[in-house]
N, C-alpha and C positions, 0 to 999 in steps of 0.2 A: 504493498500500500504506499502511495506518495506520503510524503509528509505534507502540511498544512502549506508551508511554505514553498514547496514545489508546485502545490497545486497553483496558488496564487500567482507563482511565477509565468507558469504554462498558460494560466487564463490570461495574464497582462499580455501576454504574448500573442497568443492564437485566439481570442475570444473577442469579438467587437467591444471597445471601451463603452459604446452607449447601451449595452445591455447590464444593467444595476444588480447590486446584490447586497440582500437582507443583512441589517446588523452591524453594528458597530466592528464588532468581532465575529464574522461570519462563521456558520455551522458547516461543519462537513458530515452531512446526512448520507448514512450508508444503509439503512434498513427501516421499512415501516412497515405496522402492522395496526390495523383499525384506525383508531383516533390518535395513535402516538408514532413518533419519528425517533430514530435513535442515531447518535452521533459517532464518530470512530471509535469513542472511548466507552460505549454503550450506554452514555448517558441518555435518559428517557426524556422527551418532551411532549408535554399535550399539544397536539396541533388545533388550533381554537381559529385557523386562518384559510385552510385549505378547501375550498369548495370545488375543486377538481375531483379528490378523491371521495367522490359524492358518497358511496356506500362504505367506506372506509378504507385507508392504505393496504394494498394486496390482499383482497378480498379472495379467501379460496376458490369460491364459486367463479368468480371472474377468472381467475388465474387457471382454472381448470378449464372452462369453456375456449380462453384464447389459445391454449397449449394443445386441445383437441383440434380444433379446428386449423391452428396454423399448421399442423402435421398431415392435416387431410389435404387442405387446399386453400391457397389466397390466390385470388388471380382479378383482371380489372371487371367491368360490369357488361362487357360485350357477350357475356355467355348467361344463360339461364340459369338460377342458383335461388332455392328456397330462402334462405337467409335475408336477403335485402327485401322481397315482397312480404315475407311474413313481419319482418322488422318495422315497414312502412305502415302496413296493416295494424300493427299494434300500437304505434304510434299515433296514428289516426283516429284509433279508437278511444284515445285519451283527449281528443280536440273537439272543439266544435263542430257540428256536422258539416258545414258548408268548406272546410278546410281538408281538402282530399287528396292533393298531389305531393309528393316528396321529391326532395332533390338531396342528395346527400353529398356532404362536403368534409373535410378534414379539422375545420377550425372555426370558433365562432368568428372571427374575423373574414375568415372565407365567406360564411354563412350571410353575414350581414353584406357583404360586397355583392354578392349573388341578389339579394334580397334589393338591392339598391338596383340593380341592373335590370330585373324584372320590372320593378314600378316604374323606372324611366323609358322602358319599352312600351308597358302598357300605357302611359298618359302621354308619351311624345315630348316629355317635360324633364329637367334636372334639376328644378326649383323644390329644395329640400327643406322641411321644417325642422329644426333640433332644439334640444333644450342645453341651456347655458351649463357647463359642467358634466356632459355627459360624453362618455366613451363608447365607441364602436367598433374598436378595432384596429390593425396595424397597417393595414394596406393603404394605398395611396386614396381611394374612394372612401373607405371609412375615416381616414383621419380628415379628410374633408368634413364629413359629418359628426366630428369627435372635437369640440370645443375644450375639451380637457386637453387636447392635443395642439391644435391649431391657434389657441392660446397662450399655451404654455412655454416652455423653455424651448428654444429652436422653431417654434412656429412661424408659419407665414402669414397668420390671420387668415381669417374666411372668404373664401369665395364668394362671387356676386350672386350665384344662385343657390347660397346657403343662409338660411333666415332663422337666426336662433330667438329663442323666447326666453325670458328670465327665469332663472332656476325657482321653480314654485315652492321655495323654502318659508315653511309658515314660523319657523323659528328664528332665523337672522336673514331671511330674504329681503328682497327690496321692498316689500310689501307684506305686512302681518295685520294681525286683527281679524275680525269674526270671518268665518269661513265663506259667508256670503261676499264680503267685500273682496276677500282673498281669490275669490273664483273669478269675480268680476274684473279684478285687475290682470290676473294672469290669462285668462280665458281670453280676456278682452286683447292681449297682445297676438293670439293666434287670428282675432277677426281681423286685427289690424294688417297683419301679413298679408291675409288673403284677399282683403279690400285692395290693398296695394299693388299685388299682382294682377287683380281682375282690370283694376284701372287702366294698368300697363297692355291689358290683352295677354296677359301669359296664365300658363296654366300650373297650379301646383302639381308636383309629381308624388310626393310623400309626406308624411309624419313618422319620424322614428324615433321610438323611446323605450326605455327600460319601463317597467311598473313598479320600479324603486330603484332610484337614481343611484347605483354602484359608487363609481370614481368620484361623483358629486357630492359623496359623502353620507351612503346610506338615506336619501330622502325621500321620504314619505310624502306623497303629492296630497293637497288638499283633498277632501272625499268630493268625488264627482269632475275634478280636473280633467282627468286624462279621458273619460267617456264622452264628457263633452267636448274635448279638443279633437277626437277622432272623429266625432260627429259631423263637426263642421268642414273638417279638412275632407270626409268624405263626402259630403253634401255638394262639393262644387267639384267631384271628380277625382279627388287625389286617394291615395292610398295609404292605410294604416299600417306600419310595421313594428310588431311586438319584438323586442330584442329579449328575447328568455335565456340569453347565454349564462348567464351569472343566477339567475333566480327562478327556473324553471324545475321542474321534476321535483315538485313536492317541497323545494324549501321554504317557501312561505309558511308551510303547515297549514294552513285554511283551506289552500286550494293546490292542485296539482302545478298549475300555471299561474304566474303573477299577475296577469291581464285579467284573469278571473276575478281575484279579490280588488279589482277595481271596476268590475260590474261593465266590462266592454268588449268588443270581440274585434279582434285584427283581422285585415285583410292577408298579411303575411305574416309568420311566425318564423323566428329565428332562433336555434338552439345551439348547444356546445359543452364544450369544458366537462360539466358531471356526467354527459350521457353515455361517455366511453370509460368512466371511473379512471382516467389518466391515459386511456388509450386514444388517438387522434380520430376522433368522430364528432361530427356535426353535420346539422341538417336545415334546410327550408322548407317550411311548407306551406301551400297558398290553395287558393281554389281553381276548379277547372276550367273557370272562364279565363282567369290570368293565365294560368298555364298553358291555355289553347292559344291566347295570343301569344306568348313568348315562344313557342312552338313556329317560327317563323323562318326556319331554315337553316339556321346558324344553329348548329346541335351544340348542345351542353353535355359536355364529355368530362369527367374527372377519373383521372389514371385511380385513386385511391379510395374515394370516395363510393362508400357502398359495398366495397369488397367483404368479400362472406367473412372474415375475421372480424372486421369493425362491426359488421351487423350482429354477429353471433354474440360480441361484446355487449352491445347495445340491448339486445333481448335480454341477455342474462341481468343487465343491471336494472331493467324494469322489473324483472323478475323479483329481485332481491328487494326494491322498493316496497314491493306489494305485501311480499311473504313476510319481511321482517317488521312491517309497517312504519317505515321511516316517516311518511307524511305526518301521522299522528304524533310521533316522536318530536319531529320539528316544532309543530304546534305547542305541545306538552312542556318540552323543556325551553322555546323561545318564550313562551308563557311564563316560564318560573326566572328566567333570567331578566325578562323585562321586569317585572316587578321587584327583583331582588336588587337590580342595577338602580332603579328609582329609590330605593331607601339607602342605596350608597351616595347617591346624588345630595340626599337631605344633608348626610354627615359631611360629604366634602365638597366644598365649594369650587373647586376645579371643576368639577362635570357640570356642564350647562345643558344637556339635553341627551335622552334616551330614546332611541326610535329603532323601527325596523318591523320586520314581521317574521316569525319561525326562527331559524336560524339564519338570518341576514340582519344583522343589529349593528347598529353605530352609537359609539358614545363620543360625544361631542364637547371636547374640553375648551374653556374658558378662563382667559386670565381675569377678564375686568367683565364683570356682568353688565353693569351699567351702560357701557360703551361697545360690549360685544367685541373684546379685544380676544382673537383666536389663540391659544394656548400650543402652538407648533412645539416650539422645544421641548416643551413639558411633555406632549404626547410621544414625543421621539423618544426621550429619556425613560419614559415609562415603559414603551414596547422592548427597549433593551434590557432594561432592569426585570422584565417579566421574564425575558428569555432568559436572564441568570437565574431565575426560579423556575425554568422548567416549563414554562407556557409559551406558545407561540402566537403573538398578533401581528399587526400591521395598522398603518394610517393611511389615510385619505382623506379626501375634500379638496377644494380649491387652496386651501390655507394648511393643508396636511396637518390638521387638529382634530381628526374624527379617528377613533379606536374603532376598528371594524372587527366583527365575528361573525365569521362564516364556515364553521368546522363540518368534518365530515357528518353525515346525518344520524350516524351511530352515537352521536355525544349524547354523555347519560347527565342525571340529575348530580352525581357524584362528580361528573368533570366540570361540571357548572359550578358546584360549590368551590373545588377548588380552583376555578378561576375566580369567583367573587372573593372568597378568603384570601387569596393571594394579592388581588387588587386593591383590596379593603388594608390590610397590613402595609403595603407598600406607598399607599397615600398618608398612612398616620405616620409612618417612619420619616417620608419625605417631606412631609407637611407643606404640600403645595397648596398654599392659600387655604389651609384647610380649616373647617369650621370645628373639629373633634380637639 
C-alpha cells in the first residue's frame, strides 16, 4: 500500500488540480460497509454524507448481482436483453402514468444534459428558467443552467437564454414573511420572465429544478411554489424538468420522488447517483409524445447506458429499497433528526435554521442572527472536527455555511444519536457563540 505522502504526490502529478478533496487532512479510505467507511489504519467513520451508496456501501446483494451479470454478459444496447426492458418497466411503475419512456445514461450530469436536449428539440427554443444557487451537472450544457457554477469561481456568468429566478429561501432569501407574500414574490419572477419572453416573441423551453435545492443549501421551497411555477411554464408551452438526481428513490421519506412532495408532476424526470448504489447508472424518463418528437432521425445511442450489468444493479437497488423499507426508514429517521436538531438549535446560537425532508437535511450556521451573517469558517471547522470524531459531513450553500446530512438510507436511530451527541458536545466545547 502506498503511503499517504506518495498518494498525494501522485495525485498532484497526475490528477486534475480542479478536482478538490475533502477535509484539511484528507482521508485514505480503503473499505466501506453499510453506513461506515474505514481508512488505511482501520479507523471507522460514520458516513452521514454519501447519498450515492443509497442502500449502504458494498451491499452484498448489489455486489452479488453485479458479479453474476458481469461474468455472464455485458454489452451495448443494440441487442435484445431482458434487463433493460424489465428495469425500465419497474422504474415506470413507480412514476406518474404519463411518464412512459426511458433513456439510460451514466451520470446525473448526462441525464440533465439529455433532458435539456429533449426539451429544446420539443419547443424549438433554448430559453431556460433556472433557480439561483442550483446545480445540475458538469457538462457544458448543464453548467449553463447551474448558477452555482456559472456565478461561482471560474464561472463566465449566465448565457442570454438562461433566466434565473431568485432562490425561494424563506429563511434568508431576498423576500421573507407569510407564505402568501413569499409565493407572490418568487412566482412573480417566473411570471416576469415568461411575460418578457412573450413580448419579445420568444418561446420558453423549460424550467429545470430540484424539489429540494441541494447545492443551494438544502432549501425547502415555500408551499406550492414549484407546482405554481411548473403550471405557469407549461401553460405557455414550456416543459418542466424534475431533477431527482440527489433526492429521488425514497430519500425524502414521505414519497418515492421529491416532486411528489411538492404536489406537482413534471414532463421530464432525471435521475442518477443513488440508482446504481455507486455503479454508474442514470436515466431520463418522459412522455410518449415528447419521446416521439425527439425521435427525429438523429439516433440517441449510449455505449454504456442501459447495459445488462447496470440494469441488473438498478433492479436490485429497487428491490432492496422495497424489501428493507428504506423509504419508511428515511421518513422516520429524518423526522427524528429534524426534531432533535431543532432542540440543538435552541441550545446553540450558532445554528440558524434546520430544514429538509427525510434523509436530505441542512443545518444553516449563522454568526449574527440580526444581520444574517453566514458562519462559513465555523461550518468548515465543525466539519473537520466531526471527521476527527469519526463522523463524515460536508458543507454546501452559496456561502458554504450549511452542513448537509444525506447518509445511506440504512442510517439508524443509533447512528442519528451518535451524530447528534457528537455535534452537541463539539458545539459546547468550542463555544461557538453558544447559549449553553
